[in-house]
C-alpha positions as CSV (number, residue, x, y, z in Angstrom):
1,M,-20.6,-13.7,51.4
2,K,-21.7,-17.3,51.0
3,I,-20.5,-19.1,47.9
4,R,-21.9,-22.5,47.1
5,L,-19.3,-25.2,46.9
6,P,-19.8,-26.2,43.2
7,A,-19.5,-22.5,42.2
8,L,-16.3,-22.1,44.2
9,V,-14.8,-25.2,42.7
10,A,-15.7,-24.1,39.2
11,A,-14.2,-20.7,39.8
12,C,-10.9,-22.2,41.1
13,L,-10.7,-24.6,38.1
14,F,-11.3,-21.7,35.7
15,A,-8.6,-19.6,37.3
16,A,-6.2,-22.5,37.0
17,L,-6.7,-22.8,33.2
18,P,-4.0,-21.2,31.0
19,A,-5.1,-18.2,29.0
20,A,-6.1,-18.9,25.5
21,A,-3.2,-18.9,23.1
22,E,-3.0,-16.0,20.7
23,E,-3.2,-16.9,17.0
24,K,0.0,-15.8,15.3
25,L,0.0,-13.9,12.0
26,T,3.1,-13.0,10.0
27,V,2.5,-10.0,7.8
28,L,5.2,-9.1,5.2
29,L,5.4,-5.4,4.4
30,D,6.0,-4.0,0.9
31,W,8.9,-1.8,1.9
32,F,10.8,-0.5,4.9
33,I,8.5,0.8,7.7
34,N,7.1,4.2,6.8
35,P,3.9,6.2,7.3
36,D,2.1,4.2,4.6
37,H,1.9,1.5,7.3
38,G,0.5,3.8,10.0
39,P,-2.8,1.9,10.7
40,L,-0.9,-1.4,11.2
41,Y,1.4,-0.1,13.9
42,V,-1.2,2.1,15.5
43,A,-3.5,-1.0,15.8
44,Q,-0.6,-3.0,17.2
45,E,0.3,-0.3,19.8
46,R,-3.4,0.2,20.8
47,G,-3.8,-3.5,21.4
48,Y,-6.5,-4.0,18.8
49,F,-5.0,-7.2,17.5
50,A,-4.4,-8.5,20.9
51,D,-8.1,-7.8,21.8
52,A,-9.0,-10.1,18.9
53,G,-6.7,-12.9,20.1
54,L,-4.0,-12.2,17.5
55,A,-0.2,-12.0,17.8
56,V,0.8,-10.1,14.7
57,E,4.4,-9.8,13.5
58,F,5.3,-7.2,10.8
59,V,8.3,-8.1,8.7
60,P,10.0,-5.6,6.2
61,P,11.2,-7.4,3.1
62,A,14.8,-7.9,2.0
63,D,13.5,-7.5,-1.6
64,P,10.2,-5.6,-2.2
65,N,9.3,-8.0,-5.0
66,D,9.3,-11.0,-2.7
67,P,6.3,-10.7,-0.2
68,P,3.5,-11.7,-2.6
69,K,5.6,-14.6,-3.8
70,I,6.3,-15.8,-0.2
71,V,2.6,-15.7,0.6
72,A,1.8,-17.5,-2.6
73,A,4.3,-20.2,-1.5
74,G,2.5,-20.6,1.8
75,K,5.5,-19.3,3.8
76,A,3.8,-16.3,5.3
77,D,0.2,-15.4,6.1
78,L,-0.3,-12.0,4.6
79,A,1.5,-9.4,2.6
80,V,1.1,-5.7,2.0
81,S,1.2,-5.3,-1.8
82,Y,-0.1,-3.1,-4.7
83,Q,-3.3,-3.4,-6.7
84,P,-1.6,-2.9,-10.1
85,Q,0.8,-5.7,-9.4
86,L,-2.0,-8.0,-8.2
87,H,-3.6,-8.0,-11.6
88,M,-0.4,-9.1,-13.2
89,Q,0.1,-11.8,-10.5
90,A,-3.4,-13.0,-11.2
91,A,-2.6,-13.3,-14.9
92,A,0.5,-15.3,-14.0
93,G,-1.6,-17.7,-11.9
94,L,-0.3,-16.9,-8.4
95,P,-2.8,-18.1,-5.9
96,L,-3.3,-14.7,-4.2
97,A,-6.4,-12.7,-3.3
98,R,-6.8,-9.1,-2.1
99,I,-8.6,-9.1,1.3
100,A,-8.2,-5.5,2.4
101,T,-7.2,-2.1,1.3
102,L,-4.7,0.0,3.2
103,V,-4.1,3.1,1.0
104,A,-7.2,3.7,-1.1
105,T,-5.9,6.1,-3.7
106,P,-2.9,6.1,-6.1
107,L,0.3,7.5,-4.7
108,N,2.2,7.3,-7.9
109,T,2.7,10.6,-9.9
110,I,4.7,12.2,-12.7
111,V,6.8,14.9,-11.1
112,V,8.7,17.8,-12.6
113,L,10.5,20.7,-10.9
114,D,8.2,23.4,-9.8
115,D,9.9,25.9,-12.1
116,S,9.9,23.5,-15.1
117,P,8.4,24.8,-18.4
118,I,6.4,21.5,-18.5
119,R,2.9,22.7,-17.6
120,T,0.8,20.0,-19.1
121,I,1.4,16.3,-20.1
122,A,1.6,17.5,-23.7
123,D,4.7,19.4,-22.8
124,L,6.5,16.1,-22.2
125,K,7.0,15.7,-26.0
126,G,10.8,15.4,-26.7
127,K,11.6,15.3,-23.0
128,R,13.5,12.8,-20.9
129,V,11.3,10.9,-18.4
130,G,13.0,8.9,-15.6
131,F,11.6,5.6,-14.4
132,S,12.5,2.8,-12.1
133,V,10.1,-0.1,-12.9
134,A,9.8,-1.2,-16.5
135,G,6.5,-2.8,-17.7
136,L,3.9,-1.4,-15.3
137,E,5.3,2.2,-15.4
138,D,5.4,1.9,-19.2
139,A,1.7,1.2,-19.2
140,L,0.9,4.0,-16.8
141,L,3.0,6.5,-18.8
142,E,1.4,5.4,-22.0
143,G,-2.0,5.8,-20.5
144,V,-1.2,9.3,-19.5
145,L,0.4,10.3,-22.8
146,Q,-2.4,9.0,-25.1
147,P,-5.1,11.4,-24.1
148,H,-2.7,14.2,-25.1
149,G,-2.0,12.8,-28.5
150,L,1.4,11.5,-27.6
151,T,3.0,8.0,-27.7
152,M,6.1,6.5,-26.0
153,D,8.1,7.4,-29.2
154,D,7.5,11.1,-28.3
155,I,9.6,10.9,-25.1
156,E,13.0,9.6,-24.1
157,K,12.8,7.0,-21.3
158,V,15.8,7.0,-18.8
159,N,16.2,4.3,-16.2
160,V,17.2,6.2,-13.1
161,N,17.4,3.0,-10.9
162,W,15.2,4.3,-8.0
163,S,17.1,7.6,-7.9
164,L,13.9,9.6,-8.8
165,S,14.1,13.0,-7.1
166,P,18.0,13.2,-7.2
167,S,18.0,12.6,-11.0
168,L,15.3,15.2,-11.5
169,I,17.1,17.8,-9.2
170,A,20.4,17.1,-11.0
171,G,18.9,17.8,-14.4
172,Q,19.6,14.3,-15.7
173,V,15.9,14.0,-16.6
174,D,13.0,16.5,-17.2
175,A,10.4,14.4,-15.4
176,V,10.0,11.2,-13.4
177,I,7.3,8.6,-13.0
178,G,7.0,6.6,-9.9
179,A,7.4,9.4,-7.4
180,F,5.0,9.0,-4.5
181,R,3.0,12.2,-3.8
182,N,3.4,11.8,-0.1
183,F,7.2,11.2,-0.1
184,E,9.1,12.5,-3.1
185,L,7.3,15.9,-3.2
186,N,8.1,16.5,0.4
187,Q,11.6,15.3,0.1
188,M,12.3,17.7,-2.8
189,D,10.7,20.6,-0.9
190,I,12.8,19.9,2.2
191,V,16.1,20.1,0.2
192,G,15.0,23.3,-1.5
193,H,14.0,22.0,-4.9
194,P,10.2,21.9,-4.8
195,G,8.4,19.7,-7.4
196,R,5.1,19.7,-9.1
197,A,3.0,16.6,-9.7
198,F,0.7,15.4,-12.4
199,Y,-1.7,12.9,-10.8
200,L,-2.2,9.7,-12.9
201,E,-5.9,9.3,-12.0
202,E,-6.5,12.8,-13.4
203,E,-4.6,12.1,-16.6
204,G,-6.2,9.0,-18.1
205,V,-5.3,6.2,-15.7
206,P,-8.2,4.5,-13.9
207,P,-8.0,5.1,-10.1
208,Y,-6.7,2.2,-8.1
209,D,-5.8,1.2,-4.5
210,E,-2.1,1.8,-4.0
211,L,-1.6,-0.5,-1.0
212,I,-3.6,-3.7,-0.4
213,V,-3.3,-6.8,1.8
214,V,-3.1,-10.1,0.0
215,A,-3.6,-13.7,1.3
216,H,-3.2,-17.1,-0.2
217,K,-6.5,-18.2,-1.8
218,D,-6.6,-21.5,0.1
219,T,-6.6,-19.7,3.5
220,L,-9.4,-17.2,3.0
221,D,-11.7,-19.0,5.4
222,R,-9.4,-18.2,8.4
223,P,-11.4,-16.1,10.9
224,A,-8.1,-14.5,12.0
225,Y,-8.0,-12.6,8.7
226,R,-11.2,-10.8,9.3
227,A,-10.2,-10.1,12.9
228,F,-6.9,-8.6,11.5
229,I,-8.8,-6.4,9.1
230,D,-11.2,-5.2,11.9
231,G,-8.1,-4.3,14.0
232,V,-6.7,-2.3,11.0
233,E,-10.0,-0.5,10.7
234,R,-9.9,0.5,14.4
235,G,-6.3,1.7,13.8
236,V,-7.4,4.0,11.0
237,Q,-10.3,5.4,13.0
238,Y,-7.9,6.2,15.9
239,M,-5.5,7.9,13.5
240,V,-8.3,10.0,12.0
241,N,-9.6,11.0,15.4
242,H,-6.3,11.5,17.1
243,P,-3.6,12.1,14.5
244,D,-1.0,13.6,16.9
245,D,-1.4,10.8,19.5
246,A,-1.3,8.2,16.7
247,W,1.9,9.7,15.4
248,K,3.5,9.2,18.8
249,L,2.4,5.5,18.8
250,F,3.8,5.1,15.3
251,I,7.3,6.3,16.3
252,A,7.3,4.4,19.6
253,G,10.0,1.9,20.6
254,D,12.5,0.9,17.9
255,R,10.8,3.2,15.4
256,K,12.1,6.4,16.9
257,D,14.4,6.9,14.0
258,L,11.3,7.6,11.9
259,D,10.7,10.9,13.8
260,D,12.0,13.3,11.2
261,E,10.7,16.1,9.0
262,L,10.1,13.8,5.9
263,N,8.1,11.2,7.8
264,R,6.1,13.8,9.7
265,R,5.1,15.4,6.4
266,A,4.4,12.0,4.8
267,W,2.2,11.1,7.8
268,R,0.1,14.3,7.3
269,D,-0.2,13.7,3.6
270,T,-1.0,10.0,3.8
271,L,-3.7,10.3,6.5
272,P,-6.6,11.2,4.2
273,R,-5.7,8.4,1.8
274,F,-6.1,5.5,4.2
275,A,-9.2,3.3,3.6
276,L,-11.8,4.0,6.2
277,R,-13.4,0.6,5.4
278,P,-10.4,-1.6,4.7
279,A,-12.5,-4.7,4.1
280,A,-14.8,-3.1,1.5
281,L,-14.2,-4.0,-2.1
282,D,-15.3,-1.8,-5.1
283,R,-15.4,-4.6,-7.7
284,R,-16.2,-2.3,-10.6
285,R,-13.1,-0.2,-9.8
286,Y,-11.0,-3.4,-10.0
287,E,-12.6,-4.3,-13.3
288,R,-11.8,-1.0,-14.8
289,F,-8.1,-1.3,-13.9
290,A,-8.1,-4.9,-15.2
291,D,-9.4,-3.7,-18.5
292,F,-6.6,-1.0,-18.5
293,V,-3.9,-3.6,-17.9
294,V,-5.1,-5.8,-20.7
295,E,-5.6,-2.9,-23.1
296,R,-2.0,-1.7,-22.5
297,G,-0.7,-5.1,-23.3
298,L,0.8,-5.9,-19.9
299,V,-1.1,-9.3,-19.9
300,E,-3.1,-11.0,-22.6
301,S,-6.1,-11.8,-20.4
302,L,-7.2,-11.8,-16.8
303,P,-9.5,-14.1,-14.8
304,P,-12.7,-12.7,-13.3
305,V,-12.0,-10.1,-10.6
306,E,-13.8,-12.2,-7.9
307,T,-11.1,-14.9,-8.2
308,Y,-8.4,-12.5,-6.9
309,A,-10.2,-9.8,-5.0
310,V,-12.6,-10.6,-2.3
311,E,-14.5,-9.0,0.6
312,L,-14.3,-11.3,3.7
313,Q,-17.5,-11.8,5.7
């Protein structure tokens, strides 16, 4: 085969050039690694981020409250966070914006033991309700109680300090709020004390996105962010199409310790809740929850939703 000299020289020069450097992204998680983060790790293992020229590092936080603050301070690129908290962060003036959705339904529930006489929210009157996070969970609980003619004065709040299912099983409380439907319910069933959930979005609380991805407002024009979201979308699609193979990818490498009964059940139960279109934003949905936050007195006012929740192009 004859190759013209200029073409040969050009080919040699091209081969000698170094490969284009990948753009690095640091993504802070909201908690320790768990099935809620499935699309992130599946996308990583499948090479979807690398295909887009990204080198993505996922970092679990030392304190779950810190990731949005660290991004707001410009010390990390992105953070996995929660829509309800985003509204309060916006009211406080943090320069954050939602750019993607990871888990598109609430996970929070009110849980009682399966054999509990509490059959409706109205039955919580006079009962002890355990909680872990004051403020937001007060508002959620108040929003659930009100349609049933109850107020916060009708229940006894007990701070169980993150010991949700153990305090319920031990009889220290009659119900807990803050139990995730994909984890605590499975955990209680595994230890032989099955629970029963009341779903907040069915009991008077506007539906919301449980897990979202936030970025600093000043960096929203970075093409890497849209490339990251597209990689997450490919990860979700792979999980939906190949759940068993995706599970193997999720527990690969140094995540093998996640291969237990609780995480396998949580993987199954979280799968239908992932956002199939992570970039898509339902503005009206965010506005409804913003109204709820203000009505419940968590904040006095909020800026327009478009200032803290966007859909990247």
